[in-house]
C-alpha positions in Angstrom: -32.7 20.6 26.2 -29.3 19.5 24.1 -26.5 19.3 25.3 -28.1 18.8 29.0 -25.4 16.3 30.2 -27.6 15.9 33.4 -31.0 15.3 32.9 -32.2 12.1 33.8 -36.0 11.9 33.2 -38.4 14.0 31.2 -41.2 14.9 32.6 -44.3 12.3 33.2 -46.5 14.2 31.6 -45.2 15.7 28.6 -47.4 14.6 26.7 -49.9 17.2 27.8 -47.7 19.4 25.1 -50.1 19.2 22.3 -48.3 21.3 20.1 -44.8 20.5 20.4 -43.1 20.5 17.3 -39.8 19.5 17.3 -37.5 17.6 20.9 -33.7 18.1 21.2 -32.5 16.3 23.9 -29.3 15.3 22.6 -26.4 14.4 24.9 -28.7 14.0 27.1 -28.8 11.5 30.0 -32.1 9.8 29.5 -32.5 6.3 30.4 -36.0 6.6 29.5 -39.0 8.4 27.6 -41.8 8.9 29.8 -45.2 6.8 28.0 -47.1 9.8 27.5 -44.4 10.6 24.7 -47.0 9.1 22.5 -49.8 12.0 22.9 -47.1 14.5 20.8 -49.1 13.9 17.8 -48.2 16.8 16.2 -44.0 16.1 16.3 -42.2 16.4 13.4 -38.6 16.2 14.6 -37.2 13.6 17.1 -33.5 14.4 18.4 -32.2 11.2 20.0 -28.8 11.0 19.4 -25.3 9.9 21.8 -28.0 9.5 24.5 -25.6 6.9 25.5 -28.5 6.2 29.0 -30.9 5.5 27.2 -31.4 1.6 27.0 -35.4 1.4 25.7 -38.1 3.2 23.4 -42.1 3.5 25.1 -44.3 1.5 22.9 -46.1 4.7 22.1 -43.6 6.4 20.6 -45.3 4.7 17.6 -48.2 6.9 18.2 -46.1 9.7 16.9 -47.9 9.2 14.0 -46.7 12.8 12.5 -42.4 12.4 12.6 -41.2 12.6 10.1 -37.1 13.2 11.6 -36.1 10.3 14.1 -32.6 10.6 15.3 -31.7 7.7 17.7 -27.3 7.5 16.7 -24.7 7.2 19.2 -27.1 5.3 21.7 -25.1 2.2 22.7 -27.4 0.6 25.2 -30.7 0.9 23.8 -32.4 -1.8 23.0 -35.7 -1.0 19.9 -36.2 -4.5 18.6 -39.3 -5.1 20.4 -40.4 -1.5 19.5 -38.5 -1.1 15.8 -41.0 -3.8 14.7 -44.0 -2.1 15.5 -42.7 0.5 13.8 -43.9 0.0 9.6 -47.9 0.7 11.4 -47.4 3.5 12.3 -44.0 5.9 12.0 -45.5 6.0 8.1 -44.6 9.8 7.8 -40.7 9.9 8.3 -38.6 11.1 5.5 -35.1 10.7 7.8 -34.1 7.9 10.0 -30.6 7.3 12.1 -29.7 4.5 13.8 -25.9 4.6 13.6 -24.1 3.3 16.5 -26.9 1.9 19.0 -25.3 -2.3 18.2 -28.6 -3.3 16.8 -28.7 -7.4 15.0 -31.2 -8.2 12.5 -33.5 -8.3 14.6 -33.7 -4.5 15.1 -34.4 -3.7 12.3 -37.4 -3.3 11.1 -38.9 -6.2 8.8 -41.1 -4.3 6.5 -39.4 -0.9 5.5 -41.1 -0.9 2.4 -43.8 1.0 4.3 -41.7 3.8 4.4 -42.5 5.0 1.6 -41.5 8.9 2.5 -38.1 7.8 3.5 -35.2 9.2 1.7 -32.3 9.3 3.8 -31.5 5.7 6.0 -28.2 5.9 7.7 -27.7 2.8 10.0 -23.9 2.5 10.0 -21.7 1.5 12.9 -23.8 -1.5 13.5 -23.8 -5.9 13.7 -25.9 -6.9 11.8 -24.9 -9.5 8.9 -27.5 -9.0 6.7 -30.7 -6.7 6.2 -34.3 -7.5 5.4 -35.1 -7.0 0.8 -38.0 -4.8 1.7 -35.2 -2.2 2.0 -35.2 -3.0 -2.1 -39.0 -1.7 -1.6 -37.8 2.5 -0.6 -38.5 3.7 -3.5 -37.9 7.3 -2.1 -34.7 6.7 -0.2 -31.8 8.9 -1.8 -28.9 7.9 0.8 -27.9 4.7 1.9 -25.7 4.7 4.8 -24.2 1.5 6.0 -20.7 2.8 7.2 -18.9 0.2 9.6 -20.9 -2.2 9.6 -18.4 -5.1 10.0 -20.1 -7.9 10.1 -22.3 -6.9 7.3 -22.1 -9.9 4.6 -23.9 -9.2 1.8 -26.7 -6.8 0.8 -29.6 -8.3 -1.7 -31.0 -5.5 -3.1 -31.0 -1.6 -2.8 -33.8 1.0 -3.0 -33.6 1.5 -6.3 -33.2 5.0 -6.7 -30.1 5.5 -4.8 -28.4 8.5 -5.7 -25.6 8.2 -2.7 -23.8 4.7 -1.3 -21.8 4.6 1.8 -20.1 1.2 2.8 -16.6 2.3 3.8 -15.4 -0.2 6.4 -18.3 -2.7 5.7 -14.8 -5.5 6.2 -16.9 -8.1 5.6 -18.2 -7.5 3.2 -18.0 -9.9 0.2 -19.7 -9.1 -3.1 -22.2 -6.5 -4.1 -25.0 -6.6 -6.7 -25.7 -3.2 -8.2 -27.5 -3.9 -12.4 -30.7 -1.9 -10.5 -28.9 1.4 -9.4 -29.3 3.9 -12.8 -29.5 6.5 -10.2 -26.9 6.3 -7.9 -23.7 9.3 -8.4 -21.1 8.9 -5.9 -20.7 5.1 -4.0 -17.5 5.0 -1.0 -16.5 0.9 -0.3 -13.2 2.0 0.9 -11.3 -0.5 3.5 -14.0 -3.4 2.1 -10.7 -5.6 2.5 -13.6 -8.9 2.4 -15.0 -7.2 -1.0 -13.9 -9.7 -4.3 -16.4 -9.5 -7.1 -18.9 -6.0 -7.9 -21.5 -6.7 -10.4 -23.9 -4.6 -12.6 -20.8 -1.5 -12.3 -21.8 -1.2 -16.5 -25.0 -0.1 -15.9 -24.3 3.2 -13.2 -25.1 5.5 -16.1 -24.7 8.5 -13.8 -22.0 7.4 -11.5 -19.3 10.5 -10.6 -17.7 9.3 -7.7 -16.2 6.1 -7.1 -14.3 5.0 -3.6 -12.0 1.2 -4.3 -9.1 2.4 -1.1 -8.1 -0.4 0.8 -10.3 -2.9 -1.5 -7.0 -5.2 -1.8 -8.6 -8.5 -1.7 -10.2 -7.1 -5.8 -8.7 -8.7 -8.1 -5.9 -6.7 -10.4 -7.5 -7.4 -13.9 -10.8 -5.6 -12.0 -9.4 -2.5 -11.4 -7.5 -3.4 -14.4 -10.7 -2.7 -16.6 -11.9 -0.1 -14.5 -8.6 1.9 -15.6 -8.2 0.9 -19.6 -12.6 1.8 -19.6 -14.0 -1.9 -20.4 -17.2 -0.1 -19.2 -19.3 2.6 -19.9 -18.9 4.1 -15.9 -15.2 5.5 -17.6 -17.3 8.8 -18.7 -17.3 11.5 -16.5 -15.9 9.9 -13.4 -13.8 9.6 -10.5 -12.3 6.7 -9.2 -9.7 6.5 -6.3 -8.2 3.7 -5.0 -5.0 2.5 -3.3 -1.5 3.4 -4.1 -0.2 1.7 -6.7 2.4 2.3 -10.0 1.8 4.6 -12.6 0.3 2.2 -15.7 3.7 2.1 -18.3 0.4 2.5 -21.4 -0.1 6.3 -20.1 2.5 8.1 -22.4 2.5 11.6 -20.7 4.0 11.4 -16.6 5.9 14.0 -15.0 5.7 15.1 -11.7 5.8 17.6 -9.8 3.6 21.1 -10.6 5.1 20.5 -14.8 2.9 21.1 -17.9 1.9 17.8 -19.9 1.6 19.0 -23.3 -0.2 16.4 -25.7 -1.8 17.5 -29.7 -4.8 15.7 -30.6 -5.6 15.1 -34.3 -7.4 17.8 -36.8 -9.9 15.3 -37.7 -10.6 13.9 -34.4 -14.6 14.7 -33.9 -15.9 17.1 -31.3 -17.3 13.9 -29.9 -14.9 11.2 -29.4 -12.0 12.5 -27.6 -12.2 10.3 -24.4 -9.2 10.7 -21.8 -7.6 8.5 -19.4 -6.1 10.9 -16.5 -4.0 9.5 -13.5 -2.7 11.9 -10.5 -0.9 10.6 -7.9 -1.2 13.0 -4.5 -0.1 13.0 -1.0 -1.5 15.5 1.6 0.4 15.1 4.3 -0.5 14.4 7.7 -0.3 17.5 9.5 -3.8 18.1 10.4 -7.0 15.8 9.7 -8.9 19.1 7.8 -10.2 18.7 4.3 -7.6 19.1 1.3 -8.6 20.4 -2.2 -6.7 19.1 -5.5 -7.2 20.9 -8.7 -6.0 19.6 -12.1 -6.3 22.0 -15.5 -6.6 21.4 -18.7 -6.6 23.6 -21.6 -6.8 24.0 -25.2 -4.2 26.1 -26.0 -5.7 26.4 -29.7 -9.3 27.2 -28.5 -7.4 28.9 -25.1 -10.8 26.9 -24.0 -9.8 25.2 -20.1 -11.4 23.3 -18.3 -10.4 22.9 -14.2 -11.4 19.5 -12.1 -11.1 19.6 -8.4 -12.0 17.0 -5.9 -11.3 16.9 -1.4 -9.2 14.8 -0.3 -8.3 14.3 3.4 -4.6 14.4 4.6 -5.4 10.9 6.5 -5.4 9.2 2.8 -2.6 10.6 1.9 -1.0 8.2 -0.9 -4.2 7.4 -2.9 -5.1 7.9 -6.2 -7.7 9.6 -8.4 -8.6 8.5 -12.3 -10.7 10.5 -14.0 -12.0 9.8 -17.8 -13.6 11.9 -19.4 -15.5 13.4 -23.1 -15.5 17.0 -23.9 -15.4 18.8 -26.8 -14.0 21.3 -25.6 -10.4 19.8 -25.8 -10.4 18.4 -29.1 -8.2 20.8 -32.0 
């Protein structure tokens, strides 16, 4: 039924299809779901994305005890408040829950999020809540948390402890973050968090590989300088993206265009002690919204070893900065 734009209703006796496992009604004109949907005990995937006329869910949705993937994104008229507070007693096998752009407030978020013990991905982007329940910190299997565009979100007291990917870009009311418990975090996007003034716990992010800070205009100069100069453990093997600024004058080797930069490494330097900071000013132009790749080659002329680093950027991010901190024995001479 995906894309059946004129579909207004599902059969009232739909629950009789006992063996149904996947129900895909993306982009339909559904206004309601039949109460009998709760009889689909074998249903594992329910896709209701972009059902823009859908206003509510039947209480029988709680009987879908086998449901693993529940996509309800882009349903701006939906009111799930009363129904959602019962999900934590029945929809306990969920691995992915997508409620993006549904105009949700605090009352619409299940209070006992910790009951979803199998949840791996939680998508709440583009909603209206100001805070999230502390039970969010009980989601030990969640690896991806997407809160992009939650412009009223002021704080997140706790995070799922084993997060790998955290997306908070365009959370323009967010003022403070504490990340000290996220020891498995590898990527964090904070683009355009324009009210963000403090990020605590970065020194505990041992596995972090990518941080986006473009448009974080309220972060102090002292904070950004400390990141650039490596006053935190995150400097190793981590790419950090800033809004455009002048290259600090303490960068000894600088050049423009496609030029090569040469420098010597002391021969008595121990292989495991070499640290580098590389700063690149780049612009992909504004010809399209395609993703573009930026590549950087580092060659050890003595040993004829070459390392290649690359990252993806988009044309509408023209003029961002890329900072890379790296330790690698291949560069020593």
